[in-house]
LOSEKE-708952 format. One record per residue (C-alpha): residue in three letters; x, y, z. Coordinates in steps of 0.05 Angstrom, whole numbers, plus 5000, padded with zeros to 4 digits. Layout:
% residues N
ALAXYZ ...
END
This chain:
% residues 960
MET755037815850 HIS762037675871 GLN762638385898 ARG756238285938 THR759037635967 LYS765337985990 ILE761238536023 ALA756838026058 VAL762937656084 ALA766038316108 VAL759638506144 ALA759137826176 LEU766337866200 ALA765238566226 LEU758938356263 ASN762537756292 SER768238206315 ILE763438696346 ALA759838146382 ALA766437856407 PHE768538546430 ALA761938656465 GLN762637986502 GLN769638176523 ALA767538866546 ASP761738596584 ALA765938056618 PRO766438216692 GLN773238456715 ARG777138036764 VAL779938476820 GLU784238376881 ILE780938556947 THR784838747009 GLY786038127051 SER786937646993 ARG791837566935 ILE786737186894 ARG783237606841 ALA775837486837 VAL769537766805 ASP765437746869 THR767838296916 GLU764438016977 THR769637747025 ALA770037307087 GLN773337877123 PRO770338537148 ILE772839117105 LEU771039857113 LYS771540287051 ILE772341047054 SER771441426988 GLN774942056965 ALA768342436974 GLN767942207046 ILE775142407058 GLN773743117035 ALA767143157073 ALA770842997138 GLY774043687136 LEU780943407154 ILE787343447113 THR791342817132 VAL789742087123 GLY791841957195 ASP786642437224 ILE781242127181 LEU782841417200 ASN783341577274 GLN776041787272 MET773841077256 THR770140747313 SER774940157310 ALA780940617316 GLY784840677380 GLY783341267425 ASP790641437437 PRO794641387372 ALA802141367376 PHE805842027382 SER799842457395 LYS800043157367 GLY799843387439 SER806042987462 SER810843567460 LEU815343227512 SER816342627467 SER823242617436 ASN821742067386 ARG823542197314 GLU816442027294 THR813642627332 GLY809943087284 GLY807342527239 GLN800542207237 TYR799741477257 ALA793541037254 ASP791640547308 MET786639977306 ARG783139707368 ASN788240047414 LEU793239497397 GLY798539997375 SER800340337310 GLN806239857299 ARG801339267297 LEU797539557238 LEU800239447169 VAL799740027119 LEU799739877044 VAL799140336984 ASN796339966924 GLY797739316961 LYS805139486974 ARG808439637040 TRP809340367054 THR815140697090 GLN816740537162 SER821040867215 VAL826540517254 ASP821340337306 GLY816340067255 PHE811440647251 THR808340877185 ASP807141627178 MET800341677144 SER801242427132 THR806342277076 ILE800741977032 PRO797642546992 THR790042527001 SER788942856933 MET791542226897 ILE787141736936 ASP781341386904 ARG779141026967 LEU781540727032 GLU780339997047 VAL780939807121 LEU781339067135 LYS779038947207 ASP782338267212 GLY789237957219 ALA792837817154 SER799937587169 ALA798736967127 ILE797737427066 TYR802238027080 GLY807137807133 SER809338187195 ASP805338747229 ALA798438547202 ILE795738367271 ALA790338887286 GLY788738977212 VAL791039267146 ILE790039957116 ASN790539937040 VAL790740617007 ILE788140536936 LEU790741086890 LYS787141336829 LYS788740906769 SER788741466720 MET786442186708 GLU784442586648 GLY785643326661 GLY787343646727 ASN784543866794 LEU786444436839 SER784344426912 ILE785244976964 TYR783344897037 ALA783545337099 GLY780845247169 LYS781845477240 ASN778945427310 GLU773645907331 LYS778746227378 GLY783046367317 ASP788745887330 GLY790445207302 GLN789945467232 ALA790544937178 LYS791945037104 ASP792244537047 PHE793944616974 SER794044066922 LEU794844046847 THR793843396808 TYR794143266734 GLY793542656691 ALA793642476618 GLY793741846576 ASN790241346532 ASP789340606529 LYS796840516516 ALA799840956571 SER797841426627 LEU801341896674 MET799142246737 PHE802542786777 GLY800843096844 LEU803643656887 THR801143766958 HIS802944277011 SER799644307079 LEU800944717141 THR798144667212 ASP799545217263 PRO800645067337 VAL795645137393 TRP798845397457 ALA796745127524 LYS796745827556 GLU791246077509 ARG785545707543 GLU783845687617 ILE782644937617 THR789544797588 ARG793545347624 PHE795544877680 SER797644157675 LYS792343937726 GLY787044427705 PRO784945097734 ASP781944807797 HIS788644507818 TYR793544977787 LYS798544907844 SER799344157833 GLY802444257764 LEU807544777785 GLY814944607781 THR821944867789 SER822245617796 PRO826146087750 TRP828746427813 GLY834846117844 ARG833845637903 ILE840045467943 ARG842044927992 GLN848444678023 VAL852344097993 GLY852243468035 ALA858042998044 ASP855242537989 GLY854343117941 SER846743167951 ALA842843767975 SER842543868051 GLY842044398104 PHE838445058093 ASN833345128037 GLN832545838011 ILE829946187949 LEU831346877922 ASN826647437937 HIS823047677875 THR816948017848 GLY811747657807 THR808946957816 TYR808846287780 ASP808746627712 GLY816246757717 VAL815347497703 GLY818647937755 VAL825248217781 GLY829847857828 ALA833448157888 ASP840948207894 SER843147487890 ARG849847627924 ASN846447867988 PRO844747298037 ALA839147738063 SER835847707994 TYR833147008006 HIS827346718045 PRO825845998067 TYR823145568011 THR816445248027 GLY813945107958 ALA809345707956 GLU806245837888 GLN810046487878 ASP816446087885 ALA814545577831 PHE813345607756 ASN807645397711 SER811345017657 ALA804944967615 SER805545707600 GLN811345567553 MET808744917523 MET804944747460 TYR798244397469 ILE798144207395 MET804644197356 PRO805344517286 ASN806844127223 LYS808644287152 LEU808643787095 THR810443837022 SER809943226976 ILE810843066903 PHE807642446874 THR807642126806 LYS804941486776 GLY805741216707 THR803040616669 ILE804940356600 GLN801939776562 LEU806939286533 PRO806338726482 MET803738036502 ASP798638326551 MET803938606596 ARG803739256635 PHE809139656670 THR807140116728 THR811540546771 THR810041006829 ALA814641526861 MET813441976920 TYR817742486957 ALA815242817020 LYS818543317067 ARG815543417135 ASP817843967183 SER815243957253 SER816944327317 ARG815544247390 GLN816744707449 VAL816744567523 ALA818644987583 GLY825745187599 TYR830044657631 PRO828944497705 LEU836244547722 SER839444327787 SER846444157811 GLY844643417807 THR841643427737 GLN847042937715 ALA849042497773 THR855642337739 TYR857243077727 PRO854543497784 VAL855244257778 TYR855244697841 LEU855545447851 ASP862945497868 LYS865145807934 ASP869646257894 SER864146497847 TYR862947247848 PHE855447097851 ASN855546607910 PRO851946947969 TYR855546478017 GLY862146477979 ASN869046727998 GLN867947407965 VAL861847538009 ALA862947148073 GLY870347278075 ALA876446898052 GLY876446178075 LYS869246208100 GLY865746068034 GLN862045428014 ASP859545117950 LEU852045147940 PHE847144647911 PHE842445037866 TYR835744967830 ARG833645427773 ARG829045337712 THR831945687651 VAL825445987627 ASP829646497590 VAL830745977535 PRO824945487525 ARG826844807497 VAL825344767423 SER826244167378 ASP825844217302 ASN824943577263 SER826043547188 ASN823842897157 GLN824542667084 THR820942067057 LEU822341736990 HIS818341166960 ILE819440856891 ASP816240216866 ALA816039886798 THR811739296776 LEU811538886713 GLU805038496708 GLY801038126658 GLU795237656643 LEU795336986609 ASN790836386597 LEU792535686619 ARG787935136594 GLY782835686580 LEU783035946652 PRO785236656670 TRP791836786708 ASN795537406731 TRP802837486747 SER807138056772 VAL814338196792 GLY816138826829 TYR821239226867 ASN819639686925 HIS824340206956 SER822440627016 ALA827141087053 ILE826541577110 ASN832042047132 GLY831842657176 THR835343127224 ASN833343367292 VAL836044007321 ASN834344237391 THR835944857432 GLY834645047504 ASN838944527537 LEU845344687574 ASN852644527562 LEU854744257630 PRO862344367623 ASN861045087602 LEU856045167658 LYS861044907708 LYS866045437686 ALA860645977685 VAL858645837758 GLY865845677778 PRO870946167805 SER869846887780 PHE871747587802 ARG870748317785 ASN876748547744 PRO879849247746 ALA875149467689 GLY869149287732 VAL867348687689 ILE865748017721 GLN870747517693 CYS871646767699 GLY877546497739 THR881246867794 ALA885147507796 ALA891447087798 SER889246617742 PRO883946957699 ILE880546617641 PRO880147067579 LEU873347397570 ALA872847077501 GLU873346387531 CYS868346417588 THR862446847611 PRO860346827685 PHE853046657698 ASP849046917757 ILE845246257760 VAL841146417822 GLY839447127802 GLY833646897758 PRO831547147689 SER832447887707 ALA839847777722 ALA841447337662 THR845147667605 PRO844747457532 ALA852247327532 ALA851846867592 LEU845846487564 ASN849346397497 TYR855446127533 VAL851945607576 MET846745377525 SER847944817476 THR845144617408 GLY843743877402 GLN843243487338 ALA841642797313 THR840842457246 TYR836341857233 GLY833941427176 SER831140767154 THR830940387088 VAL826639817065 ASN828139466998 SER823938896975 ALA823138466913 THR816738076900 ALA813837576852 ASP806537376852 LEU802136906812 SER794636806818 GLY789236486777 GLU784135936770 LEU786935236778 PHE780834866753 THR773234916755 LEU769034566807 PRO761434496805 ALA760735096851 GLY765835526813 ALA773135616799 LEU778435406850 GLY782736026857 VAL789936006879 ALA795436516892 GLY802736456911 GLY808836876915 ILE815737006943 GLU818837626973 ARG825637846997 ARG826038457041 GLU832038817071 VAL831039307129 ARG836339787154 GLY835940367203 TYR839840847246 ASP838841397297 ARG845441747312 LEU846042267366 GLY851642777364 GLN857842587403 PHE856543127454 GLU849442867466 GLN852142167476 SER857142417528 GLY852142587581 LEU855143277588 SER848843627567 THR842043697600 ASP839443407535 LEU840642757572 ALA845342207553 GLY843541727497 LEU846741207453 SER846041117379 THR841640607344 SER844240227284 GLY842439557254 GLY838439157205 TYR835938487182 THR833538107121 VAL827437677111 LYS825637167058 GLU818336967051 ALA813736527011 TYR806136467014 LEU800536046985 GLU793036176984 ALA787135766958 ASN779835936953 ILE775435316946 PRO768035386926 LEU764134806958 LEU756834946943 LYS752935426899 GLY745635506883 VAL742934946926 PRO737934986984 PHE740935327045 ALA747335457007 GLU746935986953 LEU754336016965 LEU759235637009 SER766735717002 VAL773035667044 ASP779736017038 PHE786435767065 ALA792936157067 SER799836037095 ARG806236457096 TYR813236227114 SER818236757137 ASP825636687150 TYR828737267188 SER836137357196 ASN835537627268 PHE831037117302 GLY829536527255 THR823336267221 THR815836307231 THR809836037194 ASN802936347199 ASN796436057174 LYS789436307162 ALA782735987146 SER776236327129 PHE769336167103 MET763536497067 TRP756536207070 LYS750136477039 PRO744336077066 VAL739836537025 LYS741337076974 ASP740137637025 MET744737367079 LEU752237267081 VAL755436927141 ARG762936967146 GLY768636807194 THR776136747200 ILE781436447245 ALA788436707234 GLU795336677263 GLY799437307262 PHE806137587282 ARG810138227289 ALA817638187281 PRO822138607326 THR823939257292 VAL830839547284 GLY829440007344 ASP826639437386 THR832939027375 PHE838539537366 GLY835840147403 GLY841240527441 GLY836640797496 SER836941477529 GLN835541847593 SER828942187602 TYR825142577655 ASP818942147658 ASP812042337683 TYR809741787730 ALA805141647788 ASP808241277846 PRO803540747875 CYS807240797942 ASP804741507954 SER801341478022 LYS795741948003 ASP794141867929 GLY797741227910 ASP794840527914 ALA798540417979 ALA793540898012 SER787840398004 SER791139717989 PRO794539368048 ALA798138897999 THR801139487961 ALA802939848025 ALA806539228050 ARG810639167986 CYS812539897991 ALA814539828063 ALA818839218046 ALA822439667995 GLY824140158050 VAL818840678034 PRO816641078096 ALA809440998118 THR808241748107 TYR811841778040 ARG809442287989 GLN811742317917 LEU814543017906 ASN814843417841 GLN820843827818 ALA818544397862 GLY818943937922 GLN811443917931 PRO806943297936 VAL803543097872 GLY796342857863 SER794142177837 GLY795942427767 GLY803242397786 GLY808742867764 GLN815442917729 SER821342537758 THR826442937796 VAL832142537765 PRO832842247695 PHE830641537685 MET833441067632 SER828740867575 GLY828540557506 ALA834340077506 GLY834039537453 ASN834038797466 ALA837838327419 ASP834237727449 LEU827237947428 LYS822837447394 PRO816937617349 GLU810137737378 THR804937217360 ALA797537317352 LEU791136927344 THR785137277311 ARG778037017305 THR772237367272 LEU765037157259 GLY759437567230 PHE754137677178 VAL751938177125 TYR744538237112 ASN741438577051 PRO733938467057 SER730738456989 PHE724338737017 VAL728039377038 PRO732239576978 GLY738439986996 LEU739039717067 THR745339357090 ILE746639107161 GLY753338807181 LEU755338527249 ASP762238227263 TRP764937947327 PHE772537977337 TYR777537677385 ILE784937817383 LYS790137547430 ILE797437757426 SER802837347462 ASN810237467472 ARG808638207469 ILE814138687451 ASN813039297493 ALA816439947510 VAL815339937584 GLU813040597617 SER815340847685 THR808440837717 TYR807240137690 THR813939907718 ALA812240177787 ASN805239887786 GLN807639207765 CYS812539197822 TYR808439477880 VAL801239357859 SER802038687823 GLY808138437859 VAL812238247798 GLN819438197822 SER822638287754 PHE819938997753 CYS822239137824 ASP829238977802 LYS829139587757 ILE827540087813 LYS832040407866 ARG829740877921 ASP832841377968 PRO833741018034 VAL831441618074 SER826041978035 GLY823541367995 MET823641757929 ILE825341367866 THR832541537848 SER833441047791 LEU828540697744 SER830140347679 HIS825240117626 GLY826539877556 ASN823639367508 ALA821738657527 ASN817638067506 MET812738167562 GLY806337797574 GLN799937807533 LEU794638287507 SER787638127484 THR781338477462 GLU774338247444 GLY768238607418 ALA763738727359 ASP763139197299 LEU756239407275 ALA755439727206 LEU748940007179 SER747540357113 TYR741040547081 ARG740340887014 LEU733341167014 PRO729241206950 LYS730541846914 ASN724942366919 ALA723443086904 TYR727543296965 GLY733842956940 GLN737742326953 PHE738742127026 ASN743641617052 LEU744641387124 ARG751341087146 SER753140837215 GLU759240497245 SER759640267317 THR764739877357 TYR763439567424 VAL769239317466 ALA767238757513 SER774338637538 PHE781138957533 LYS786238657580 GLU793538497588 LYS798238147635 SER805338357645 THR808137657647 ASP805436977629 ASP804636827703 ALA801537497723 ASP794137627731 TRP790037937675 ILE788738687684 GLY782738977648 TYR782739657615 ALA776039667578 GLY772240287597 GLU778540667619 PHE782141227583 ALA782641127507 ASN778940467514 ASN771740687507 ARG766740117513 LEU762740407456 LYS764440877399 SER759341027346 SER758541487286 LEU752241647247 SER752442037181 LEU746742307139 ASP748742457067 TRP744142887024 SER744743106952 LEU740043496906 GLY742543746839 ASN749044116850 TRP748144136926 ALA750543626976 ALA751343587051 THR753643107104 PHE751843147178 THR755742677225 THR755242537299 ARG760742177337 TYR759341857404 TYR764541657457 SER762041267518 ALA763741447590 LEU770641287618 ARG773841117685 GLY779641567700 HIS784441727756 CYS781742147813 PHE785342787830 SER785942497900 ALA782241987941 THR777442527965 VAL777443037908 GLU774242927840 CYS773342197856 SER766341937839 ASN767841217859 PRO772641197918 GLY774740497936 ALA772440217869 LYS777239777830 ALA780940007768 SER787039767730 TRP791640207773 GLY788739957839 THR782940317873 ASN779040967866 TYR776641237800 ASN772941837773 LYS767741757719 VAL768642187657 LYS761942287623 ALA760142057553 THR761342557497 THR758142697429 TYR760943127374 SER757343357311 ASP760343567244 LEU757143897184 ASN759643947112 VAL755944307055 SER758244336983 TYR755944626917 LYS758344446846 THR758945046800 SER757645076726 TRP765045186712 LYS767344506740 GLY768544796809 GLN766244576878 ILE765345016939 MET765544667006 VAL764544957075 GLY763844607142 ALA764644597217 ASN767344047260 ASN764744027331 LEU758944437305 PHE755644537373 ASN762244717406 LYS762544157457 LYS767344397511 PRO773443987531 VAL773643657599 ILE779043497649 ASN781442777647 TYR787742657688 ASP789342037647 ALA790242487586 GLY796142817620 SER803042537611 GLY803642407685 VAL799141797681 ASP802341237640 SER804841737588 GLY798142027567 PRO797542397501 SER798043117528 SER804743367555 SER802044047576 SER795143927606 SER789943427628 VAL785643517565 ASP785642997510 PRO788943307448 ASN785842777404 LEU778943067416 PRO776443757393 ILE778844337435 ASP774244827400 ARG769244907343 PHE773244857278 PHE771045217214 TYR773845067145 ALA772745187072 ARG775244827010 TYR775044996936 ASN776044466882 GLN777044646809 SER777444136754 PHE780444306687 
END
């Protein structure tokens, strides 16, 4: 009897334990959703969030997170550092950067598991360093969140959620290429994880490679202004052009170019450069110019290798320690045409063909002793194209100790963490010239008794080992390897940035109200940011055609604290199944500019179970980056369009602009000339002298922003599986920090009449050409955008034909405008390049057994773009645009993508697909070229962010 009693008690205790365990297991998990630090059971939020799953990432047929995010309809149409910007010298070139609502990549905060990811000196986050194989999902918050996360969260927040754990491994191999055979992409990843309820460990290795696409390989990209206007994009010839040297050191007198075979392709043989009869008058004929696009990349190559690991261990007292480490190495390269050299390349160090040079056709050795003259020369060194190799290493390590506890029977979570992110890299470039060596190479030279041309004079020779004479005007056929090696230089720079932060967070339920628990969260953070960009001493000297620049070095610290509260007001009453409000505030103390406090308020209201109404109003800010504040600045040959051009500039149709140009001394018949001395079209051309760009500003203040959203989510119970979401957004940025472009500077001066911009421009008093223009960083005016996001999804009932699911995302931009100063007029850009009024995507997912497929269409509405000229390719002459008058309409475009996959019986998956399935052909858009406000393509007038060809790919996944 006693034994039976003990058994009964044991059974009762066991059943009670099992019941308790079941209750605990069934208890809903409290999770943290992007945009809030408060953990909650209900994942519905007051803010619009887009989620992208791992399956959707693979079905996109793309290999980097940046490419995937930039296909969102809410993404900007011109992300920072386009893969076609081969003329860009920024250290970020070669990476992948996301943009939201065209507000700039630096106004979008990137998190990984809720923690800040690495940033460059200028505040950009390279999305390509995040291995896609380790991603569980992407959460994209389409709302400002500075009150929660601090600086940069103006346009939104991207939170990359990594897999929590893995059991076993996965091998993934990918290959794809354009139908033409170029642009080949490869991706390899290996991931493995193991663990139990006490500890887990994940490891990932990724290697990806993307080959270049050359502009010369397609007719539409062969010339910078397209095949119909190939002459307009031609520049400085590789065959020597000579002029006399004026009293002020500028070119004057005769204007002759060497006779040669061949045309603008640079292939040919030059005549005897020492013979004055070997030259003909230069008129800018196409055979006496060069097509620089023939040596340029349309899409730049990229190689990335990354190692990633994540570990978690359970500790006593409901504590948990998690650490993440990632190392990535990215190698990228860019190539542009040989340098457009002239005697005046560096105004402070002019180099002329010396009157005592053996190769001077008007020198003393040809014309006779005492009769020679120095010559001003022009010659593009196509013999050695300019190549820049960028090697970038990224290291991220974070560690978090977190735990759960109960206070008065209510759940709380706490965490303390440390976050280290570092970027360092080297940049090596070739194809520029060493001006001191060039000066000696084109200086005095003679034929020595051995018949060898030698630097110096017969009376004072320079040893052959110390100098090699250069027949600079003889063209490529006269250049020797020894001479090129002597005059060329190798430039180098090192750069890096480091972010160290320590955080402490606490969240939980303060007490319970009739409508639910009042949730609160709070925390503190200390962050230290340091960065540098150091040019070699020779590059800083200005004695290279690599252009003069100064180093960047600096840093700052910030201390922050935040509070957030979610207050449930009503629940389960008529017209209020749910009503709650959320308030958040963050205080930031920066060492470089002072303090700022940013607040946010939001609400959720469910009038009925099927309908959620939501809205937010938020303050935001973006602190000046190290580069913004401490940037050294550098010279650059900028592409720009001069509004004072009498034929294709705004002065041709606007009396007000013409009057401002005339007041600046610009002749009434003025034409902007390219480097070949020929007039440019409305798309502009490259400056004939270097401008000054990128200088930092120690007086910069943070940008401020105001964000409002209002929308609803509708899940009609009478149509199971259907969800409709519509959200209005309005974002206004004040005190904008902006890297001012050359075209923008000129337009603000002459079109808008802003004197502060006119102060930065100097012109030649005779020709009217711009001879000096400086542009750097400034707190400059305001920027705002307004529109709506529409999201639709419908999971159809499963039937004999499989499971079908429709997904659609659309973004309509009602307004996108800016003003250069607080007193200037607003200028609207909605509907112009990269600011499509409407972008939409529609996907149909299908699965049946082991088979699955996704078909996606992407729609881009029509755009207004620059005309080629006022009478050519100009659908709306006289019509208003942001740049003045005259625009050409670029038609709407639709692309279609297809992905098909099959799961094998041996845990494998075979996936094939085609992006731009119907091979939609690219079109000419002059705003895509770098000549118009620094468009994304340096080589052509075709947008490199859109498909150039049909792209085929295949992927194989193997689990084990």
